[in-house]
C-alpha positions as a Python dict, from the first residue, in 0.01 Angstrom:
ca = {
    (1, 'M'): (0, 0, 0),
    (2, 'S'): (-268, 9, -272),
    (3, 'S'): (-232, 235, -575),
    (4, 'E'): (-519, 450, -444),
    (5, 'R'): (-348, 489, -106),
    (6, 'V'): (-21, 578, -280),
    (7, 'A'): (-196, 839, -496),
    (8, 'E'): (-356, 990, -186),
    (9, 'H'): (-27, 987, 5),
    (10, 'M'): (170, 1145, -281),
    (11, 'S'): (-59, 1433, -371),
    (12, 'T'): (189, 1719, -376),
    (13, 'F'): (277, 1917, -687),
    (14, 'L'): (621, 2076, -664),
    (15, 'S'): (626, 2402, -858),
    (16, 'I'): (969, 2555, -917),
    (17, 'D'): (1036, 2899, -1060),
    (18, 'I'): (1405, 2944, -1138),
    (19, 'D'): (1389, 3310, -1036),
    (20, 'Y'): (1413, 3181, -677),
    (21, 'W'): (1791, 3159, -719),
    (22, 'D'): (2027, 3448, -790),
    (23, 'G'): (2406, 3466, -754),
    (24, 'K'): (2693, 3216, -738),
    (25, 'K'): (2602, 3079, -394),
    (26, 'A'): (2241, 3043, -501),
    (27, 'I'): (2342, 2858, -818),
    (28, 'R'): (2527, 2601, -608),
    (29, 'Q'): (2219, 2556, -394),
    (30, 'M'): (1999, 2529, -703),
    (31, 'T'): (2225, 2265, -859),
    (32, 'G'): (2213, 2049, -546),
    (33, 'F'): (1838, 2085, -503),
    (34, 'M'): (1759, 2017, -868),
    (35, 'K'): (1966, 1698, -860),
    (36, 'K'): (1738, 1576, -580),
    (37, 'V'): (1434, 1672, -787),
    (38, 'F'): (1561, 1485, -1094),
    (39, 'D'): (1615, 1176, -877),
    (40, 'L'): (1248, 1167, -769),
    (41, 'D'): (1146, 961, -1072),
    (42, 'V'): (815, 1146, -1115),
    (43, 'P'): (667, 1325, -1419),
    (44, 'I'): (841, 1658, -1483),
    (45, 'Q'): (726, 1930, -1720),
    (46, 'V'): (919, 2245, -1812),
    (47, 'K'): (765, 2567, -1942),
    (48, 'I'): (896, 2915, -2005),
    (49, 'D'): (621, 3099, -1812),
    (50, 'H'): (467, 2975, -1489),
    (51, 'H'): (100, 2988, -1589),
    (52, 'E'): (176, 2753, -1879),
    (53, 'L'): (207, 2477, -1618),
    (54, 'L'): (-159, 2507, -1515),
    (55, 'P'): (-288, 2230, -1751),
    (56, 'F'): (-22, 1995, -1609),
    (57, 'I'): (-128, 2087, -1253),
    (58, 'K'): (-492, 2014, -1338),
    (59, 'K'): (-399, 1681, -1495),
    (60, 'S'): (-196, 1582, -1187),
    (61, 'E'): (-506, 1619, -966),
    (62, 'C'): (-272, 1714, -680),
    (63, 'R'): (-442, 1889, -392),
    (64, 'N'): (-129, 2036, -239),
    (65, 'I'): (118, 2269, -408),
    (66, 'I'): (463, 2372, -291),
    (67, 'N'): (569, 2679, -487),
    (68, 'V'): (944, 2751, -475),
    (69, 'D'): (943, 3101, -617),
    (70, 'A'): (1055, 3459, -561),
    (71, 'H'): (687, 3549, -621),
    (72, 'S'): (380, 3402, -453),
    (73, 'D'): (176, 3392, -778),
    (74, 'L'): (-125, 3393, -547),
    (75, 'A'): (-369, 3673, -623),
    (76, 'D'): (-675, 3776, -426),
    (77, 'F'): (-1008, 3748, -605),
    (78, 'P'): (-1115, 4066, -788),
    (79, 'Q'): (-1349, 4289, -594),
    (80, 'K'): (-1684, 4405, -723),
    (81, 'S'): (-1708, 4754, -864),
    (82, 'G'): (-2075, 4842, -839),
    (83, 'S'): (-2260, 4564, -1023),
    (84, 'L'): (-1948, 4465, -1218),
    (85, 'R'): (-1679, 4215, -1123),
    (86, 'I'): (-1336, 4265, -1270),
    (87, 'K'): (-1215, 3952, -1444),
    (88, 'M'): (-885, 3808, -1321),
    (89, 'D'): (-661, 3730, -1616),
    (90, 'L'): (-447, 3418, -1614),
    (91, 'N'): (-79, 3509, -1606),
    (92, 'C'): (245, 3425, -1427),
    (93, 'G'): (129, 3617, -1117),
    (94, 'T'): (-223, 3472, -1083),
    (95, 'W'): (-202, 3106, -1189),
    (96, 'A'): (-218, 2974, -830),
    (97, 'T'): (-559, 3133, -784),
    (98, 'H'): (-676, 2972, -1112),
    (99, 'V'): (-611, 2617, -982),
    (100, 'P'): (-945, 2426, -981),
    (101, 'E'): (-1138, 2453, -654),
    (102, 'K'): (-1133, 2075, -594),
    (103, 'Q'): (-752, 2083, -587),
    (104, 'K'): (-717, 2383, -353),
    (105, 'E'): (-632, 2205, -29),
    (106, 'K'): (-296, 2348, 74),
    (107, 'F'): (-59, 2598, -89),
    (108, 'I'): (291, 2664, 45),
    (109, 'W'): (498, 2953, -86),
    (110, 'I'): (875, 2920, -30),
    (111, 'Y'): (1055, 3247, -104),
    (112, 'P'): (1429, 3330, -92),
    (113, 'E'): (1445, 3675, 70),
    (114, 'K'): (1248, 3853, 341),
    (115, 'T'): (1179, 4141, 104),
    (116, 'C'): (981, 3907, -123),
    (117, 'Y'): (706, 3912, 141),
    (118, 'E'): (748, 4249, 306),
    (119, 'Y'): (967, 4557, 327),
    (120, 'E'): (1047, 4708, 664),
    (121, 'H'): (1092, 5085, 661),
    (122, 'C'): (1201, 5335, 921),
    (123, 'G'): (1001, 5656, 913),
    (124, 'V'): (960, 5963, 1129),
    (125, 'D'): (695, 5786, 1335),
    (126, 'G'): (890, 5461, 1364),
    (127, 'K'): (901, 5139, 1168),
    (128, 'Y'): (631, 5040, 922),
    (129, 'V'): (590, 4752, 676),
    (130, 'T'): (480, 4751, 312),
    (131, 'R'): (405, 4476, 63),
    (132, 'G'): (709, 4285, -58),
    (133, 'S'): (825, 4258, -418),
    (134, 'G'): (710, 3896, -447),
    (135, 'R'): (351, 3941, -333),
    (136, 'C'): (84, 3916, -602),
    (137, 'D'): (-224, 4009, -398),
    (138, 'M'): (-352, 4355, -482),
    (139, 'L'): (-606, 4446, -211),
    (140, 'K'): (-595, 4200, 78),
    (141, 'N'): (-315, 3973, 198),
    (142, 'P'): (-441, 3611, 202),
    (143, 'F'): (-143, 3503, 415),
    (144, 'L'): (-291, 3696, 708),
    (145, 'G'): (-607, 3483, 709),
    (146, 'N'): (-936, 3421, 527),
    (147, 'S'): (-753, 3251, 237),
    (148, 'K'): (-1061, 3055, 132),
    (149, 'K'): (-1254, 3375, 60),
    (150, 'L'): (-962, 3571, -82),
    (151, 'C'): (-807, 3313, -316),
    (152, 'G'): (-1001, 2986, -280),
    (153, 'W'): (-738, 2785, -89),
    (154, 'E'): (-832, 2600, 230),
    (155, 'K'): (-486, 2655, 377),
    (156, 'I'): (-187, 2861, 272),
    (157, 'E'): (156, 2899, 429),
    (158, 'K'): (470, 3096, 361),
    (159, 'K'): (826, 2986, 437),
    (160, 'L'): (1138, 3198, 414),
    (161, 'A'): (1433, 3022, 246),
    (162, 'K'): (1333, 2671, 358),
    (163, 'L'): (1348, 2440, 58),
    (164, 'P'): (1154, 2112, 81),
    (165, 'T'): (1325, 1849, 295),
    (166, 'N'): (1394, 1494, 176),
    (167, 'S'): (1084, 1371, 360),
    (168, 'E'): (870, 1642, 199),
    (169, 'L'): (1009, 1553, -144),
    (170, 'K'): (886, 1197, -93),
    (171, 'E'): (532, 1335, -98),
    (172, 'V'): (583, 1486, -445),
    (173, 'S'): (409, 1312, -735),
    (174, 'H'): (457, 1577, -1008),
    (175, 'V'): (708, 1854, -1074),
    (176, 'G'): (664, 2167, -1282),
    (177, 'I'): (958, 2394, -1365),
    (178, 'C'): (943, 2737, -1526),
    (179, 'I'): (1235, 2937, -1662),
    (180, 'S'): (1084, 3287, -1625),
    (181, 'P'): (1342, 3468, -1843),
    (182, 'D'): (1177, 3801, -1756),
    (183, 'Y'): (1277, 3761, -1390),
    (184, 'T'): (1563, 3511, -1373),
    (185, 'A'): (1927, 3618, -1344),
    (186, 'F'): (2125, 3540, -1658),
    (187, 'S'): (2386, 3313, -1496),
    (188, 'T'): (2113, 3118, -1316),
    (189, 'M'): (1913, 3075, -1634),
    (190, 'I'): (2209, 2948, -1834),
    (191, 'K'): (2293, 2690, -1565),
    (192, 'I'): (1940, 2553, -1539),
    (193, 'L'): (1897, 2544, -1917),
    (194, 'E'): (2213, 2336, -1944),
    (195, 'M'): (2091, 2099, -1671),
    (196, 'L'): (1745, 2063, -1825),
    (197, 'Y'): (1886, 2004, -2172),
    (198, 'D'): (2128, 1739, -2046),
    (199, 'K'): (1835, 1562, -1877),
    (200, 'G'): (1636, 1567, -2200),
    (201, 'L'): (1366, 1786, -2045),
    (202, 'I'): (1393, 2070, -2298),
    (203, 'T'): (1484, 2095, -2664),
    (204, 'I'): (1736, 2325, -2825),
    (205, 'R'): (1440, 2529, -2948),
    (206, 'M'): (1325, 2600, -2592),
    (207, 'F'): (1685, 2673, -2493),
    (208, 'H'): (1707, 2930, -2770),
    (209, 'K'): (1360, 3076, -2707),
    (210, 'S'): (1438, 3134, -2339),
    (211, 'L'): (1753, 3323, -2434),
    (212, 'S'): (1567, 3527, -2694),
    (213, 'L'): (1305, 3635, -2440),
    (214, 'F'): (1575, 3725, -2189),
    (215, 'L'): (1753, 3945, -2441),
    (216, 'K'): (1430, 4123, -2535),
    (217, 'T'): (1362, 4225, -2177),
    (218, 'S'): (1716, 4300, -2063),
    (219, 'G'): (1956, 4582, -2130),
    (220, 'Y'): (2260, 4357, -2135),
    (221, 'D'): (2546, 4407, -2372),
    (222, 'L'): (2642, 4051, -2458),
    (223, 'S'): (3009, 4148, -2490),
    (224, 'E'): (3007, 4205, -2114),
    (225, 'I'): (2852, 3870, -2020),
    (226, 'K'): (3138, 3633, -1945),
    (227, 'M'): (2899, 3338, -1916),
    (228, 'F'): (2876, 3337, -2296),
    (229, 'E'): (3246, 3262, -2314),
    (230, 'K'): (3248, 3005, -2034),
    (231, 'S'): (2946, 2797, -2131),
    (232, 'P'): (3017, 2512, -2377),
    (233, 'Y'): (2664, 2563, -2502),
    (234, 'L'): (2713, 2930, -2585),
    (235, 'R'): (3079, 2985, -2661),
    (236, 'L'): (3063, 3301, -2868),
    (237, 'N'): (3392, 3476, -2938),
    (238, 'K'): (3463, 3826, -3067),
    (239, 'I'): (3118, 3962, -2985),
    (240, 'N'): (3134, 4337, -2951),
    (241, 'K'): (2821, 4547, -2927),
    (242, 'I'): (2639, 4369, -3207),
    (243, 'N'): (2264, 4402, -3239),
    (244, 'K'): (2101, 4157, -2994),
    (245, 'T'): (1858, 4020, -3253),
    (246, 'Y'): (2147, 3946, -3487),
    (247, 'I'): (2336, 3765, -3211),
    (248, 'V'): (2040, 3542, -3132),
    (249, 'K'): (1947, 3461, -3491),
    (250, 'K'): (2290, 3448, -3652),
    (251, 'S'): (2523, 3334, -3375),
    (252, 'I'): (2354, 3137, -3096),
    (253, 'K'): (2110, 2925, -3294),
    (254, 'P'): (2355, 2804, -3564),
    (255, 'F'): (2612, 2728, -3295),
    (256, 'L'): (2368, 2517, -3096),
    (257, 'E'): (2237, 2334, -3400),
    (258, 'K'): (2592, 2261, -3514),
    (259, 'R'): (2692, 2132, -3169),
    (260, 'Y'): (2385, 1913, -3128),
    (261, 'V'): (2307, 1726, -3448),
    (262, 'T'): (1979, 1603, -3303),
    (263, 'A'): (1847, 1955, -3248),
    (264, 'N'): (1469, 1982, -3265),
}
């Protein structure tokens, strides 16, 4: 098969947001799936926030995206307000709509729970459905049709808890991974950071930055997080209700830099 045929055959970008996994069972599933991903022998890029992967997606020239994510990150185009059109900002919930038009062939959203797509309620007049917690469209649902007009994609699909099969992974030519510390469970984040660091895909600096961002947005008391005691990367003893900023700057970073002499 010629290089051009290979490029055409392998035109799928696998986008992975770690917030897809939550809980001990999910961590086991994540570990097994990520091992398959690491074995693909394709370019992999890791970022903290999902929209930071957009330049890598553009460079890949992939026309199909599989997004493993608790959120669709697919927004509908802004509607006109009189003669004005509201500008759609680029962020972690809109990046999929910002993919260049020439690459918008097929988008597949794989989500972990039914409530990511829709909530089913029981009211006085019977059951009714509202938008799920993982949907990023504001006015019209592109998954119900007319995706080309609403978000620019020729085809879009949604799949509930069906990770890519081995045959689907063979179509992948590029992989993008985001940590999403604002949305990812702490135990899940620690596990993936350890895996990514061991594979040489992130530096100690990114490891530390991800933790810092998590602490800023969480209400956790680190003395109650047993993962800090169990992880060889973060073994912090005798922590008891100390200021979070102090813990990050004075405890975690020096420990990591001492453990890994080659810290960047």
